[in-house]
DSSP file (Angstrom, degrees, kcal/mol; ACC not computed):
  #  RESIDUE AA STRUCTURE BP1 BP2  ACC     N-H-->O    O-->H-N    N-H-->O    O-->H-N    TCO  KAPPA ALPHA  PHI   PSI    X-CA   Y-CA   Z-CA
    1    1 A M              0   0    0      0, 0.0   118,-0.0     0, 0.0   117,-0.0   0.000 360.0 360.0 360.0 134.0   98.7   96.2  105.6
    2    2 A S     >  -     0   0    0      1,-0.1     4,-2.0     4,-0.0     5,-0.2  -0.278 360.0-115.1 -76.2 163.5  101.3   96.3  108.3
    3    3 A S  H  > S+     0   0    0      1,-0.2     4,-2.3     2,-0.2     5,-0.1   0.810 114.3  56.6 -69.6 -29.3  102.8   93.2  109.7
    4    4 A T  H  > S+     0   0    0      2,-0.2     4,-2.2     1,-0.2    -1,-0.2   0.881 107.4  48.7 -70.0 -35.7  101.3   93.8  113.2
    5    5 A V  H  > S+     0   0    0      2,-0.2     4,-2.5     1,-0.2    -2,-0.2   0.926 112.5  48.0 -66.7 -43.7   97.8   93.9  111.7
    6    6 A L  H  X S+     0   0    0     -4,-2.0     4,-2.4     1,-0.2    -2,-0.2   0.892 111.2  50.8 -63.3 -39.1   98.5   90.7  109.8
    7    7 A A  H  X S+     0   0    0     -4,-2.3     4,-2.2     2,-0.2    -1,-0.2   0.902 111.0  48.9 -65.7 -40.0   99.9   89.0  112.9
    8    8 A G  H  X S+     0   0    0     -4,-2.2     4,-2.4     2,-0.2    -2,-0.2   0.911 111.9  48.3 -64.8 -42.5   96.8   90.0  114.9
    9    9 A L  H  X S+     0   0    0     -4,-2.5     4,-2.5     2,-0.2    -2,-0.2   0.894 111.2  50.4 -64.2 -39.9   94.5   88.7  112.2
   10   10 A A  H  X S+     0   0    0     -4,-2.4     4,-2.4     2,-0.2    -1,-0.2   0.889 110.6  50.0 -64.8 -38.7   96.4   85.5  112.1
   11   11 A F  H  X S+     0   0    0     -4,-2.2     4,-2.3     2,-0.2    -2,-0.2   0.919 111.7  47.7 -65.3 -43.2   96.2   85.1  115.9
   12   12 A M  H  X S+     0   0    0     -4,-2.4     4,-2.0     2,-0.2    -2,-0.2   0.918 113.4  47.2 -64.4 -43.0   92.4   85.8  115.8
   13   13 A F  H  X S+     0   0    0     -4,-2.5     4,-2.2     1,-0.2    -1,-0.2   0.907 112.1  50.3 -65.1 -40.9   91.9   83.3  113.0
   14   14 A S  H  X S+     0   0    0     -4,-2.4     4,-2.6     1,-0.2    -1,-0.2   0.883 108.6  52.7 -64.2 -37.8   94.0   80.7  114.8
   15   15 A S  H  X S+     0   0    0     -4,-2.3     4,-2.4     2,-0.2    -1,-0.2   0.893 107.9  51.4 -63.7 -39.4   92.0   81.2  118.0
   16   16 A S  H  X S+     0   0    0     -4,-2.0     4,-1.9     2,-0.2    -2,-0.2   0.920 112.0  45.3 -63.6 -43.8   88.8   80.6  116.0
   17   17 A I  H  X S+     0   0    0     -4,-2.2     4,-2.4     2,-0.2    -2,-0.2   0.886 110.8  54.5 -67.2 -38.0   90.1   77.4  114.6
   18   18 A L  H  X S+     0   0    0     -4,-2.6     4,-2.7     1,-0.2    -2,-0.2   0.919 108.7  48.2 -61.2 -43.5   91.4   76.3  118.1
   19   19 A L  H  X S+     0   0    0     -4,-2.4     4,-2.2     2,-0.2    -1,-0.2   0.877 109.1  54.6 -63.5 -36.5   88.0   76.8  119.5
   20   20 A Q  H  X S+     0   0    0     -4,-1.9     4,-0.9     2,-0.2    -2,-0.2   0.927 111.8  43.2 -61.2 -45.2   86.5   74.8  116.7
   21   21 A I  H  X S+     0   0    0     -4,-2.4     4,-3.1     1,-0.2     3,-0.4   0.880 111.6  54.4 -69.9 -37.7   88.8   71.9  117.5
   22   22 A L  H  X S+     0   0    0     -4,-2.7     4,-2.6     1,-0.2     5,-0.4   0.873 101.3  58.9 -63.9 -36.6   88.2   72.3  121.2
   23   23 A A  H  < S+     0   0    0     -4,-2.2     4,-0.4     1,-0.2    -1,-0.2   0.838 114.9  37.9 -60.4 -31.1   84.5   72.0  120.7
   24   24 A C  H  <>S+     0   0    0     -4,-0.9     5,-2.2    -3,-0.4     4,-0.3   0.911 119.4  44.1 -83.6 -46.8   85.1   68.6  119.1
   25   25 A A  H ><5S+     0   0    0     -4,-3.1     3,-0.8     1,-0.2    -3,-0.2   0.866 107.8  56.2 -72.8 -37.2   88.0   67.3  121.3
   26   26 A L  T 3<5S+     0   0    0     -4,-2.6    -1,-0.2     1,-0.2    -3,-0.1   0.846 117.9  34.4 -64.8 -32.4   86.5   68.3  124.7
   27   27 A Y  T 3 5S-     0   0    0     -4,-0.4    -1,-0.2    -5,-0.4    -2,-0.2   0.320 105.4-125.1-105.0   6.6   83.3   66.4  124.1
   28   28 A N  T < 5S+     0   0    0     -3,-0.8     2,-0.3    -4,-0.3    -3,-0.2   0.890  75.3 115.4  51.1  46.1   84.9   63.6  122.1
   29   29 A N      < -     0   0    0     -5,-2.2    -2,-0.2    -6,-0.2    -1,-0.2  -0.956  48.8-166.7-147.4 121.0   82.5   64.2  119.3
   30   30 A W    >   +     0   0    0     -2,-0.3     3,-1.1     1,-0.2     4,-0.1   0.287  63.1 100.5 -99.5  10.9   83.7   65.4  115.9
   31   31 A W  G >  S+     0   0    0      1,-0.2     3,-2.2    61,-0.2     4,-0.2   0.869  72.6  65.6 -61.6 -37.6   80.3   66.4  114.4
   32   32 A P  G >  S+     0   0    0      0, 0.0     3,-1.4     0, 0.0     4,-0.3   0.702  81.8  79.2 -61.6 -14.7   80.9   70.1  115.2
   33   33 A M  G X> S+     0   0    0     -3,-1.1     3,-1.0     1,-0.3     4,-0.5   0.648  73.9  79.4 -67.7 -12.1   83.7   70.1  112.6
   34   34 A L  H X> S+     0   0    0     -3,-2.2     3,-1.2     1,-0.3     4,-0.5   0.859  85.4  58.5 -61.2 -34.0   81.0   70.3  109.9
   35   35 A S  H <> S+     0   0    0     -3,-1.4     4,-0.8     1,-0.3     3,-0.5   0.688  89.9  72.2 -72.5 -14.2   80.7   74.0  110.6
   36   36 A A  H <> S+     0   0    0     -3,-1.0     4,-0.9    -4,-0.3    -1,-0.3   0.785  87.1  65.0 -67.3 -25.7   84.4   74.4  109.7
   37   37 A L  H <X S+     0   0    0     -3,-1.2     4,-1.5    -4,-0.5     3,-0.5   0.863  97.1  55.0 -62.2 -34.4   83.4   73.8  106.1
   38   38 A M  H  X S+     0   0    0     -4,-0.5     4,-2.2    -3,-0.5    -1,-0.2   0.821  97.7  62.6 -69.1 -29.5   81.4   77.0  106.3
   39   39 A Y  H  < S+     0   0    0     -4,-0.8    -1,-0.2     1,-0.2    -2,-0.2   0.820 106.7  46.1 -63.4 -28.4   84.6   78.9  107.4
   40   40 A I  H  < S+     0   0    0     -4,-0.9     4,-0.4    -3,-0.5    -1,-0.2   0.845 113.6  48.1 -78.9 -35.5   86.0   77.8  104.0
   41   41 A L  H >< S+     0   0    0     -4,-1.5     3,-0.6     1,-0.2    -2,-0.2   0.763  95.2  73.3 -78.9 -25.4   82.9   78.9  102.1
   42   42 A V  T 3< S+     0   0    0     -4,-2.2     4,-0.4     1,-0.2    -1,-0.2   0.921 102.7  37.6 -59.9 -47.8   82.4   82.3  103.6
   43   43 A P  T 3> S+     0   0    0      0, 0.0     4,-2.0     0, 0.0    -1,-0.2   0.612  95.2  86.9 -82.2  -6.9   85.4   84.1  101.9
   44   44 A M  H <> S+     0   0    0     -3,-0.6     4,-2.8    -4,-0.4     5,-0.3   0.906  86.2  49.8 -61.8 -44.9   84.9   82.3   98.5
   45   45 A P  H  >>S+     0   0    0      0, 0.0     4,-2.5     0, 0.0     5,-1.0   0.885 110.7  52.6 -60.8 -34.6   82.4   84.7   97.0
   46   46 A C  H  >5S+     0   0    0     -4,-0.4     6,-2.1     3,-0.2     4,-0.7   0.904 113.6  43.0 -64.2 -41.0   84.7   87.6   97.9
   47   47 A L  H  <5S+     0   0    0     -4,-2.0     4,-0.3     4,-0.2    -1,-0.2   0.901 122.7  36.1 -72.0 -41.2   87.6   85.9   96.2
   48   48 A F  H  <5S+     0   0    0     -4,-2.8    -2,-0.2    -5,-0.2    -1,-0.1   0.916 132.7  20.6 -82.0 -44.1   85.7   84.8   93.1
   49   49 A F  H  <5S+     0   0    0     -4,-2.5    -3,-0.2    -5,-0.3    -2,-0.1   0.707 125.3  47.5-101.6 -22.8   83.3   87.6   92.5
   50   50 A G  S ><<S-     0   0    0     -5,-1.0     3,-1.2    -4,-0.7     5,-0.2   0.434 102.1-118.9-100.5   0.5   84.8   90.6   94.3
   51   51 A G  T 3  S-     0   0    0     -4,-0.3    -4,-0.2     1,-0.2    -3,-0.1   0.761  71.7 -58.0  69.6  24.6   88.3   90.2   93.1
   52   52 A G  T 3  S+     0   0    0     -6,-2.1     2,-0.3     1,-0.3    -1,-0.2   0.377 112.9 115.3  86.4  -4.8   89.7   89.7   96.6
   53   53 A S    <   -     0   0    0     -3,-1.2     3,-0.3    -7,-0.4    -1,-0.3  -0.737  57.2-152.2 -98.8 147.8   88.3   93.0   97.9
   54   54 A T  S >  S+     0   0    0     -2,-0.3     3,-1.1     1,-0.2     4,-0.5   0.362  74.0  96.4 -96.6   4.9   85.6   93.2  100.5
   55   55 A Q  G >> S+     0   0    0      1,-0.2     3,-0.8    -5,-0.2     4,-0.7   0.775  71.0  67.0 -67.8 -25.9   84.3   96.6   99.3
   56   56 A F  G 34 S+     0   0    0     -3,-0.3     3,-0.3     1,-0.2    -1,-0.2   0.768  89.9  66.1 -67.7 -22.5   81.5   95.0   97.2
   57   57 A L  G <4 S+     0   0    0     -3,-1.1    -1,-0.2     1,-0.2    -2,-0.2   0.832 109.1  35.8 -68.4 -31.1   79.8   93.8  100.4
   58   58 A T  T <4 S+     0   0    0     -3,-0.8    -1,-0.2    -4,-0.5    -2,-0.2   0.471  98.1 100.3-100.5  -3.1   79.0   97.4  101.6
   59   59 A S     <  -     0   0    0     -4,-0.7    -3,-0.0    -3,-0.3     0, 0.0  -0.467  64.5-144.8 -82.9 156.0   78.3   98.9   98.2
   60   60 A R        +     0   0    0     -2,-0.1    -1,-0.1     2,-0.0     2,-0.1   0.427  62.2 121.2 -95.3  -1.7   74.9   99.5   96.9
   61   61 A D        -     0   0    0      1,-0.1     2,-0.1    -5,-0.0    -2,-0.1  -0.407  49.1-157.5 -64.4 136.1   75.9   98.7   93.3
   62   62 A G        +     0   0    0     -2,-0.1     2,-0.2     4,-0.1     3,-0.1  -0.205  28.1 135.2-102.0-165.5   73.9   95.9   91.9
   63   63 A G     >  -     0   0    0      1,-0.1     4,-2.6    -2,-0.1     5,-0.3  -0.473  62.7 -88.5 133.3 155.0   74.5   93.4   89.2
   64   64 A G  H  > S+     0   0    0      1,-0.2     4,-2.0     2,-0.2     5,-0.1   0.920 123.0  39.5 -59.4 -49.3   74.1   89.7   88.8
   65   65 A W  H  > S+     0   0    0      2,-0.2     4,-2.2     1,-0.2    -1,-0.2   0.870 116.1  50.8 -73.6 -36.3   77.4   88.6   90.0
   66   66 A I  H  > S+     0   0    0      2,-0.2     4,-2.3     1,-0.2    -2,-0.2   0.929 112.9  46.2 -65.6 -45.1   77.6   91.1   92.9
   67   67 A D  H  X S+     0   0    0     -4,-2.6     4,-2.4     1,-0.2    -2,-0.2   0.884 111.9  51.6 -65.0 -38.5   74.2   90.2   94.1
   68   68 A A  H  X S+     0   0    0     -4,-2.0     4,-2.6    -5,-0.3    -1,-0.2   0.897 109.6  50.0 -64.1 -39.7   75.1   86.5   93.8
   69   69 A A  H  X S+     0   0    0     -4,-2.2     4,-2.2     2,-0.2    -2,-0.2   0.908 111.0  48.7 -66.3 -41.7   78.3   87.1   95.9
   70   70 A K  H  X S+     0   0    0     -4,-2.3     4,-2.2     2,-0.2    -2,-0.2   0.911 113.0  48.3 -63.3 -41.8   76.3   88.9   98.6
   71   71 A F  H  X S+     0   0    0     -4,-2.4     4,-2.8     2,-0.2    -2,-0.2   0.931 112.4  47.3 -64.1 -46.2   73.8   86.1   98.7
   72   72 A L  H  X S+     0   0    0     -4,-2.6     4,-2.2     2,-0.2    -1,-0.2   0.869 111.5  51.3 -66.0 -36.0   76.3   83.3   98.9
   73   73 A T  H  X S+     0   0    0     -4,-2.2     4,-1.9    -5,-0.2    -1,-0.2   0.932 113.7  44.6 -64.5 -45.3   78.3   85.2  101.6
   74   74 A G  H  X S+     0   0    0     -4,-2.2     4,-2.5     2,-0.2    -2,-0.2   0.903 112.5  51.3 -65.3 -41.7   75.1   85.6  103.7
   75   75 A A  H  X S+     0   0    0     -4,-2.8     4,-2.0     1,-0.2    -1,-0.2   0.897 111.7  46.2 -64.7 -40.6   74.0   82.0  103.1
   76   76 A S  H  X S+     0   0    0     -4,-2.2     4,-1.3     2,-0.2    -1,-0.2   0.845 111.9  52.0 -72.7 -31.2   77.3   80.6  104.2
   77   77 A A  H  X S+     0   0    0     -4,-1.9     4,-0.9     2,-0.2    -2,-0.2   0.912 111.0  47.0 -68.4 -41.0   77.4   82.9  107.3
   78   78 A V  H >X S+     0   0    0     -4,-2.5     4,-2.6     1,-0.2     3,-0.6   0.875 108.3  56.9 -65.9 -36.5   73.9   81.8  108.3
   79   79 A G  H 3X S+     0   0    0     -4,-2.0     4,-2.3     1,-0.2    -1,-0.2   0.827  98.7  60.5 -63.0 -31.4   75.0   78.2  107.7
   80   80 A S  H 3< S+     0   0    0     -4,-1.3    -1,-0.2     1,-0.2    -2,-0.2   0.818 113.4  36.8 -65.6 -29.8   77.8   78.7  110.2
   81   81 A I  H <X S+     0   0    0     -4,-0.9     4,-1.1    -3,-0.6    -2,-0.2   0.830 116.5  52.8 -86.3 -36.9   75.2   79.4  112.9
   82   82 A A  H  X S+     0   0    0     -4,-2.6     4,-2.8     1,-0.2     5,-0.2   0.843  97.2  64.1 -72.2 -34.6   72.6   76.9  111.7
   83   83 A I  H  X S+     0   0    0     -4,-2.3     4,-2.6     1,-0.2     5,-0.2   0.936 104.6  44.3 -61.1 -49.0   74.8   73.8  111.7
   84   84 A P  H  > S+     0   0    0      0, 0.0     4,-2.2     0, 0.0    -1,-0.2   0.880 114.4  51.4 -62.4 -34.5   75.6   73.8  115.4
   85   85 A I  H  X S+     0   0    0     -4,-1.1     4,-2.4     2,-0.2    -2,-0.2   0.926 111.9  45.8 -66.6 -43.1   71.9   74.5  116.2
   86   86 A I  H  X S+     0   0    0     -4,-2.8     4,-1.9     2,-0.2    -1,-0.2   0.910 112.8  50.2 -65.7 -42.0   70.7   71.6  113.9
   87   87 A L  H  <>S+     0   0    0     -4,-2.6     5,-2.7    -5,-0.2     6,-0.9   0.886 112.2  47.9 -64.0 -37.7   73.3   69.3  115.4
   88   88 A R  H ><5S+     0   0    0     -4,-2.2     3,-1.6    -5,-0.2    -2,-0.2   0.906 110.0  52.1 -68.2 -41.2   72.2   70.2  118.9
   89   89 A H  H 3<5S+     0   0    0     -4,-2.4    -2,-0.2     1,-0.3    -1,-0.2   0.851 109.1  50.0 -63.2 -34.1   68.5   69.7  118.0
   90   90 A A  T 3<5S-     0   0    0     -4,-1.9    -1,-0.3    -5,-0.2    -2,-0.2   0.372 114.4-120.2 -84.4   5.4   69.3   66.3  116.6
   91   91 A D  T < 5S+     0   0    0     -3,-1.6    -3,-0.2     2,-0.1    -2,-0.1   0.795  79.4 123.7  58.8  31.6   71.2   65.4  119.9
   92   92 A L  S   <S+     0   0    0     -5,-2.7     2,-0.3    -6,-0.2   -61,-0.2   0.724  75.3  26.6 -89.1 -24.9   74.4   64.8  118.0
   93   93 A I  S    S-     0   0    0     -6,-0.9    -2,-0.1    -9,-0.1    -1,-0.1  -0.905  83.1-115.9-131.6 162.9   76.3   67.4  120.1
   94   94 A G     >  -     0   0    0     -2,-0.3     4,-1.8    -3,-0.1     5,-0.1  -0.356  32.7-101.2 -91.3 174.8   75.9   68.8  123.6
   95   95 A N  H  > S+     0   0    0      1,-0.2     4,-2.4     2,-0.2     5,-0.2   0.890 119.8  55.3 -62.6 -40.5   75.1   72.4  124.8
   96   96 A G  H  > S+     0   0    0      1,-0.2     4,-2.2     2,-0.2    -1,-0.2   0.912 107.8  47.9 -61.1 -44.2   78.7   73.1  125.6
   97   97 A A  H  > S+     0   0    0      1,-0.2     4,-2.1     2,-0.2    -1,-0.2   0.879 110.8  52.6 -64.6 -37.2   80.0   72.2  122.1
   98   98 A M  H  X S+     0   0    0     -4,-1.8     4,-2.1     2,-0.2    -2,-0.2   0.921 110.5  46.6 -65.0 -42.9   77.3   74.3  120.6
   99   99 A W  H  X S+     0   0    0     -4,-2.4     4,-2.2     2,-0.2    -2,-0.2   0.866 110.9  51.7 -69.3 -35.3   78.2   77.4  122.7
  100  100 A I  H  X S+     0   0    0     -4,-2.2     4,-2.4     2,-0.2    -1,-0.2   0.898 108.8  52.4 -65.1 -38.7   81.9   76.9  121.9
  101  101 A E  H  X S+     0   0    0     -4,-2.1     4,-2.3     2,-0.2    -2,-0.2   0.908 108.9  49.8 -61.5 -42.4   81.0   76.8  118.2
  102  102 A F  H  X S+     0   0    0     -4,-2.1     4,-2.2     2,-0.2    -2,-0.2   0.912 111.5  47.8 -63.6 -42.0   79.1   80.0  118.6
  103  103 A F  H  X S+     0   0    0     -4,-2.2     4,-2.3     2,-0.2    -1,-0.2   0.881 109.9  53.0 -67.2 -36.8   82.0   81.7  120.3
  104  104 A S  H  X S+     0   0    0     -4,-2.4     4,-2.1     1,-0.2    -1,-0.2   0.906 109.9  48.5 -61.7 -41.8   84.3   80.4  117.6
  105  105 A F  H  X S+     0   0    0     -4,-2.3     4,-2.7     2,-0.2    -2,-0.2   0.884 108.8  53.8 -66.0 -38.3   82.1   81.9  114.9
  106  106 A L  H  X S+     0   0    0     -4,-2.2     4,-2.3     2,-0.2    -2,-0.2   0.916 109.7  47.0 -62.1 -43.5   82.0   85.2  116.8
  107  107 A V  H  X S+     0   0    0     -4,-2.3     4,-2.0     2,-0.2    -1,-0.2   0.894 112.3  51.1 -64.3 -39.5   85.8   85.3  116.8
  108  108 A F  H  X S+     0   0    0     -4,-2.1     4,-2.3     2,-0.2    -2,-0.2   0.909 109.9  48.9 -64.3 -42.5   85.8   84.4  113.1
  109  109 A V  H  X S+     0   0    0     -4,-2.7     4,-2.6     1,-0.2    -2,-0.2   0.905 109.9  51.8 -64.5 -41.1   83.4   87.2  112.3
  110  110 A C  H  X S+     0   0    0     -4,-2.3     4,-2.4     1,-0.2    -1,-0.2   0.883 108.9  51.9 -61.6 -37.3   85.5   89.7  114.3
  111  111 A T  H  X S+     0   0    0     -4,-2.0     4,-2.3     2,-0.2    -2,-0.2   0.924 110.6  46.9 -63.7 -44.9   88.5   88.6  112.3
  112  112 A V  H  X S+     0   0    0     -4,-2.3     4,-2.5     2,-0.2    -2,-0.2   0.902 112.6  49.7 -64.9 -40.7   86.7   89.2  109.0
  113  113 A M  H  X S+     0   0    0     -4,-2.6     4,-2.5     2,-0.2    -1,-0.2   0.899 111.2  48.9 -66.2 -39.8   85.4   92.6  110.2
  114  114 A C  H  X S+     0   0    0     -4,-2.4     4,-2.6     2,-0.2    -2,-0.2   0.893 111.3  50.3 -65.4 -39.0   88.9   93.6  111.3
  115  115 A F  H  X S+     0   0    0     -4,-2.3     4,-2.5     2,-0.2    -2,-0.2   0.917 110.7  49.7 -63.2 -42.8   90.3   92.5  107.9
  116  116 A H  H  X S+     0   0    0     -4,-2.5     4,-2.0     2,-0.2    -2,-0.2   0.918 112.3  47.3 -62.0 -43.8   87.6   94.5  106.1
  117  117 A H  H  X S+     0   0    0     -4,-2.5     4,-1.8     2,-0.2    -2,-0.2   0.913 113.9  46.8 -64.7 -42.8   88.4   97.6  108.2
  118  118 A A  H  X S+     0   0    0     -4,-2.6     4,-1.5     1,-0.2    -1,-0.2   0.860 110.8  53.4 -67.3 -34.7   92.2   97.1  107.6
  119  119 A N  H  X S+     0   0    0     -4,-2.5     4,-1.0     1,-0.2    -1,-0.2   0.870 107.6  50.4 -67.6 -37.2   91.5   96.6  103.9
  120  120 A L  H  X S+     0   0    0     -4,-2.0     4,-0.7     1,-0.2     3,-0.3   0.875 108.6  52.3 -68.1 -37.0   89.5   99.8  103.7
  121  121 A E  H >< S+     0   0    0     -4,-1.8     3,-0.5     1,-0.2    -1,-0.2   0.827 104.9  56.2 -68.3 -30.4   92.3  101.8  105.4
  122  122 A D  H 3< S+     0   0    0     -4,-1.5    -1,-0.2     1,-0.2    -2,-0.2   0.787  95.5  66.5 -70.1 -27.2   94.9  100.4  102.9
  123  123 A E  H 3<        0   0    0     -4,-1.0    -1,-0.2    -3,-0.3    -2,-0.2   0.817 360.0 360.0 -65.1 -30.0   92.8  101.8  100.0
  124  124 A W    <<        0   0    0     -4,-0.7    -1,-0.3    -3,-0.5    -2,-0.2   0.493 360.0 360.0 -77.3 360.0   93.5  105.4  101.0
């Protein structure tokens, strides 16, 4: 992977974390930081069960550990969306913080997809 791609990915990831912190700081409420825990959990199945490669996510090959990794990746991704919705429903955060959280998650997903695409190009 070239250094410009890595720099772009680092910028995108930093932007996602910045939005996460802004959702908390702008509204003086740190409950939205709970969804940052999911940002840590999303890549863990890839690291533990996929050997650091993202190719297992798009493969049709089955197996106990591969299926478990796909399930855990999906569950943590859904949790990243669900936590701000649950916090908003419980009136712990405002609408603005919830929307900033969603945009932060969108930037994070774009970062992961770009990493996956760059990782596939490196394989060739």
